[in-house]
Every structure is written in structure tokens, then in C-alpha cells.
C-alpha positions, 0 to 999 in steps of 0.5 A: 638121868638114870634111864639115860645112863642105861640107854648109853650103856645099852647102846655101847653093849650093842656096839660091842656085840656087833664088833665082837662077832662081825670083826675081821681079824687084822691080817697077821704077819704069819698069815701065809695067804695075805699081806699086812698093810705094812707089807703092802706098803713095802711092796708098793715101795719096791714096785716104785723102785723097779719103775725108777730103775726101768725109767733110768734104763739101768739093768738090775743084775742082783737081788736080795730076798728074805725077811727083816734079817735081810733088810737089816743085814745086807746092803744092796747099795754097798754090793752095787758100789763094790761089784764092778758096775753090777746093780743090786736091789734089796727086795726084802719083805719084813715078816715074809717067812711063811708067805713065800708063795705070795711074796715071790708072786709079787716079784713075778708080777713085776714086768718093768725089769729085764729078769733075764739080766739078773745073775745073782739072787741072795735069799737070807732066811731066818727059817733056818731057826725057830723060837724055843716055844714053837710047837706047830705053826702049820695050821691056819685055823681058817674057816673055823668058828669059835665063841669069843668073849673078847675081840681078837683085836681091841677096837681102838687098835682096829680103828687105828690100823684101818684108818690112820696112815702108816708110819713105818718104824724102819724107813728104806733107802728108796733107790736100793731098798736098804734099811735107811740108817739116816732114819729112825732105826739108827736112833733106837737101835739098842744093845742086842739080846742073846740069840735064843732060837733053836734049829729048825727041822733040817729036812723041812728047810731043805725042801722049802729051799728046793721049792724056792729055788725052783720058783726063783729060777722060773722068774730069773732064768739065768740067776745063781741062787744063794741061800744064806743063814743069818749071822748070829751072835756067839752066845749060841749053843753047841747044838747050833754048831752041830746044826751048822755042820749038818746044814753044810753037808746036806746043802752040798749033797742037794746042790744048794748054794749056801752062805754060812758063817760061824757065830760071830765073835764081834759083840758090837755088830748086833742090834735088838737081837742076836741076829739083827745087825747094826750099820757096822755089822751090815757093812762087815757082812756085805763085804764078806758076801761080795768076796763069796759071790766073786768066787762063783 
């Protein structure tokens, strides 16, 4: 019996060693070169939506880009319903902050819509801010070898990620790409935490947006591109208020169209964090966006 137990332990140890050194780390949302499985699912939904728009012979005239803040904070359906017959779509991609090249490539590859008909692009970018503990997120570490004692991903998580079907926490309105408030998100939305992020390097973010503008203009030749600072709660610091003033000056000098509102005084429009909006907040902000783009 004891020998039998030793054999089982030896087999388990060998399996562990193989997994430890042969595993491929799961694609992280911060990996700039690869999409995660959840992101691929979002992109598949976007492609299907574009096909549906083409099938009904509708003309897409506006598009929302950005990460999860664009998903929760803007409504393409509301924009479409209140923009004199214009059709908007929310092509946001959760976790896309550092993947901008492959994110825009996925949009470039879609051939089912008339890209020359798109007149308005709204790019909501959380990269205006960084977490307080950010030191350096520029290195990928790709190709380096390091001795591991524990796997980077627990075996059970790896198995579930690879083989179990995905169940997205935040379902989308498949017609317009918006967050579907009839789904689970409305049930689990909880009171927001304080906004604790800090300003990003402004020169870096300007160069990022100059590059993004160039790439978007290559896709949508006739579009006007707006870069949007996500709305944040009013518990922000004086440092951020000065940062907002600096953004306005620099973006005007750089001829970058900017959508920027002061920190919000409404406390009942946020969910989870000081930059994710609930349904009330999304409607409020989208109405403001409608008025802004009407003036251009």
C-alpha cells in the first residue's frame, strides 16, 4: 500500500514538473501583441454586428473606441436615437489600453462597412491616467527565461481557461455594441470606490494620440476624431485639476479634438470605481457628447 502511494506521488510530481516548464502563460490583458480569449470573443461579436449592419444595408456613420470605460460610459444606441438618423456602434474592447495596434488592425480588417461614410470617431482613453503604483510598464519580458518554483497560472485555472466555455460578466447589446443593462451588470453594480489614479506623462499620451489619430484617419478617411478623457468622480486631487488644464492647452496646440469634463459632482452615476459609469451616468454623459459633436 505504501509503495502504491509513493508511485501516485511520483506520477503527480512528474506531471507538476512537466506543467511547470512546458506551460504557456495565459495571454494577459496587458500583452500588447495578443488578445485574450475574452477579447477575441468581443471582437467576434463586433464582426457579427458589422455583418448585420451590412446585411440590412444600413450606413455606419459613427463609432466608439476605447476600453471598458468606453463600454460602460457611452451608448451607441442613445447616440443613434438622438443624432438625426446617424448610426453609431460601440466597438470598445475591454483591456485594450496597451494593445492599440492590434486593436485598430482588427477594425482595419473589417470590409463589410463603408468606412468612408464614418464621420465621427470617439476614442475614450483611460491611458490619460495610471495607477499610483505604476513604475514601468513598457517592458514585455518576452523571450526571457527564469527558473520557476510555482507555475505562473494554477493548473485548474489553466484548464478552465483553455477548455471551459466563456461566460462574459458584462454582456453586450449585439445591435449597437453597448453594455447590456438588462444583463448581469445591472445586478452586480455596487457603490463606487474613490478615484485613485494619477496623471500619466502628458507628452507620452499626446504622442500616443497623434499616432492613433493617424491610424484612425487611414481607416476612416472622412472622420473627425475626438479623444475623450473618461469622466471621474469629484474626490480627485488638485493635481488632477491642474493636469486637466494642461491637457486642454496641449491638445489645442496639437490640434487634437478633446472631450474633457471637470470631475463630476454627481455621486450616483458611478459604479465600481471613480471612472466606471452606471446606466444613469452613461445616459447623462452620452447626452453631453451629443451636444458636443453637434457643434463641430
